[in-house]
C-alpha positions in Angstrom: 2.3 0.0 -4.3 -1.4 0.0 -3.3 -1.6 -3.6 -4.6 0.2 -6.1 -2.5 2.1 -9.1 -3.9 2.6 -12.6 -2.7 6.2 -12.2 -1.5 7.4 -12.6 2.0 10.9 -11.8 3.5 11.8 -15.4 4.3 12.2 -17.2 7.5 13.6 -15.1 10.3 14.3 -12.1 8.0 13.2 -8.5 8.1 12.0 -6.1 5.3 11.9 -2.6 6.6 10.5 0.2 4.4 11.1 3.8 5.6 9.7 6.6 3.5 7.3 9.4 2.9 4.0 9.8 1.0 2.2 12.8 -0.3 -1.4 12.9 -1.5 -3.4 15.8 -3.1 -6.8 14.3 -2.3 -9.4 17.0 -2.1 -9.4 19.1 -5.2 -12.1 21.5 -4.2 -10.6 22.4 -0.8 -7.0 21.9 -2.1 -5.9 19.8 0.8 -2.6 17.8 1.1 -2.0 14.7 3.2 1.5 13.6 4.1 2.8 10.6 5.9 6.4 11.3 6.9 8.1 9.3 8.2 6.2 6.1 7.3 7.5 2.9 8.9 6.5 -0.4 7.2 8.1 -3.3 9.1 7.7 -6.9 7.9 9.1 -10.1 9.5 9.2 -13.6 7.9 7.7 -16.2 10.2 8.6 -19.2 8.1 9.1 -19.2 4.4 5.5 -18.4 3.5 4.2 -16.2 6.4 4.8 -12.5 7.0 3.9 -10.3 10.0 3.4 -6.6 9.1 3.3 -3.4 11.2 2.8 -0.1 9.4 3.0 3.2 11.4 3.2 6.7 9.9 3.3 10.2 11.3 0.5 12.1 9.5 0.4 15.7 8.4 -2.8 17.3 7.1 -2.4 20.7 5.3 -5.4 22.8 4.1 -5.7 26.4 3.0 -6.1 27.8 6.5 -4.3 25.3 8.8 -1.8 22.5 9.2 -2.2 19.7 11.8 -0.1 16.6 12.6 -0.3 13.6 14.8 0.4 9.9 14.8 -1.3 8.2 11.8 -3.3 5.0 11.5 -1.8 1.8 12.7 -1.9 -1.3 10.4 -1.3 -4.8 11.6 -1.3 -7.7 9.0 -0.6 -11.3 8.5 0.2 -12.6 5.0 0.2 -16.3 4.2 1.2 -17.7 0.8 -0.7 -20.9 0.7 0.0 -21.8 -3.0 3.5 -21.9 -4.5 4.0 -23.8 -7.7 7.6 -23.7 -8.9 6.7 -25.3 -12.2 4.0 -22.9 -13.3 5.6 -19.9 -11.4 2.2 -19.1 -9.9 1.8 -18.1 -6.2 -1.4 -17.2 -4.3 -1.7 -15.6 -0.8 -4.1 -14.1 1.6 -3.3 -11.0 3.6 -5.9 -10.0 6.3 -5.1 -6.6 7.8 -6.5 -4.6 10.8 -6.4 -0.8 10.7 -7.2 1.6 13.6 -6.5 5.0 14.9 -4.3 4.8 18.0 -5.4 8.2 19.3 -8.6 10.1 19.2 -6.5 13.3 18.5 -5.4 11.7 15.2 -9.0 11.7 13.9 -9.5 15.2 15.2 -6.4 16.4 13.3 -7.5 14.7 10.1 -4.6 12.3 9.8 -6.6 9.2 10.5 -10.1 7.9 9.8 -12.5 7.2 12.7 -13.4 3.6 13.6 -11.8 0.4 12.5 -11.1 -1.2 9.1 -10.6 -4.9 8.4 -9.1 -5.7 5.0 -9.6 -9.2 3.5 -7.7 -9.5 0.3 -6.3 -12.3 -1.9 -3.2 -11.9 -4.1 -2.1 -13.9 -7.1 1.2 -13.6 -9.0 2.6 -15.2 -12.1 6.2 -15.0 -13.4 6.6 -14.8 -17.2 9.9 -14.8 -19.2 10.3 -11.1 -19.4 8.0 -9.7 -16.7 5.9 -10.5 -13.6 2.1 -9.9 -13.4 0.2 -9.7 -10.1 -3.4 -9.1 -9.1 -5.3 -8.5 -5.9 -9.0 -8.5 -5.0 -10.5 -7.9 -1.6 -13.1 -6.3 0.7 -12.7 -3.8 3.5 -15.2 -3.8 6.4 -15.4 -0.2 7.7 -17.1 0.6 11.0 -17.6 4.3 10.6 -18.2 4.6 6.8 -19.1 2.6 3.7 -17.5 -0.8 3.2 -15.1 -0.9 0.2 -14.5 -3.5 -2.5 -11.1 -3.2 -4.1 -8.9 -4.6 -6.8 -5.5 -4.0 -8.2 -3.2 -5.1 -11.1 0.7 -4.7 -11.1 3.1 -5.5 -13.9 6.9 -5.4 -13.2 10.0 -5.9 -15.2 13.7 -6.2 -14.2 15.1 -3.7 -16.7 18.7 -4.0 -15.5 20.4 -5.8 -12.7 19.9 -2.8 -10.5 16.6 -1.3 -11.8 13.1 -2.7 -11.6 10.1 -0.8 -13.2 6.5 -1.3 -12.1 3.1 -0.1 -13.3 -0.2 -0.4 -11.4 -3.9 0.2 -11.7 -6.0 0.1 -8.5 -9.7 0.6 -8.0 -12.1 0.9 -5.1 -15.9 0.8 -4.9 -17.8 2.1 -1.8 -20.6 -0.5 -1.5 -23.1 1.7 0.5 -22.5 5.1 -1.3 -21.7 3.8 -4.7 -18.6 5.9 -5.0 -15.9 4.7 -7.3 -12.2 5.6 -7.5 -9.5 4.3 -9.9 -5.8 5.4 -9.7 -2.8 4.6 -11.9 0.9 4.9 -11.0 4.4 4.0 -12.1 7.2 3.0 -9.7 10.8 2.0 -9.7 13.0 0.0 -7.3 16.8 0.7 -7.5 19.2 -1.7 -6.0 21.8 0.3 -4.1 23.6 -2.3 -2.0 23.5 -6.0 -3.0 19.7 -6.4 -2.6 20.1 -5.2 1.0 19.2 -1.6 0.4 16.9 -0.3 -2.3 15.6 3.2 -3.3 11.9 3.2 -4.1 10.1 5.9 -6.1 6.4 6.1 -7.1 4.1 8.7 -8.7 0.5 8.4 -9.7 -2.9 10.1 -9.9 -6.6 9.3 -9.8 -8.5 9.5 -13.1 -11.9 8.2 -12.0 -12.8 9.9 -8.7 -16.5 9.6 -8.0 -15.9 9.3 -4.3 -16.4 11.4 -1.2 -12.6 11.6 -0.8 -11.3 12.4 -4.3 -7.8 11.2 -5.2 -5.5 13.7 -7.1 -1.8 13.3 -7.4 0.1 11.1 -5.0 3.7 10.0 -4.6 6.2 8.0 -2.5 9.9 8.1 -1.9 11.7 5.7 0.5 14.3 3.1 1.2 13.9 -0.6 1.7 16.3 -2.5 4.0 16.5 -6.3 3.8 18.4 -8.3 6.5 
């Protein structure tokens, strides 16, 4: 999901997501961007803290050429500072640092130039039949417009093995005024005793007044918990 939740793996535990993404972003030039494989590794440092490293291999496909290289690196630290068992409300902060590890990655259009610093806050509430989560934040961008963003996610455990999720996520470029809103649906399928899950997501942008328009996008991957 584009919107993060307040959950962490637990003290001394790992959550590893290995998958692939596809995004049809530029409608006029008909470009496709892929991240495959995409490695998202999370480690629980205590019961409320999570260390994150995300590293994809990027592929950019346009009408006349295809390029590939190592994608942007993301390093993050999530801390859940509020955890109320009575009201089932949790709140966390999740600062993240994104940069291109190689200049060639920018040249090959699989990573943006400069550095991004994400400063979001997440809030989640458990209800009887579903969970509802939200996120708001601000991204400082060195080589482009800063971005204010928000997201809302609703999830429901349909069966013991199937969880369904729906999301809306929006971004606003503070300098250029560009606005983008996307919606998606996702599922998590428990394959092996909560240790291995299959994750599927599909969505599209429906408000795309930005320099980098969002069309259809999707994700398929596996989550390993140990």
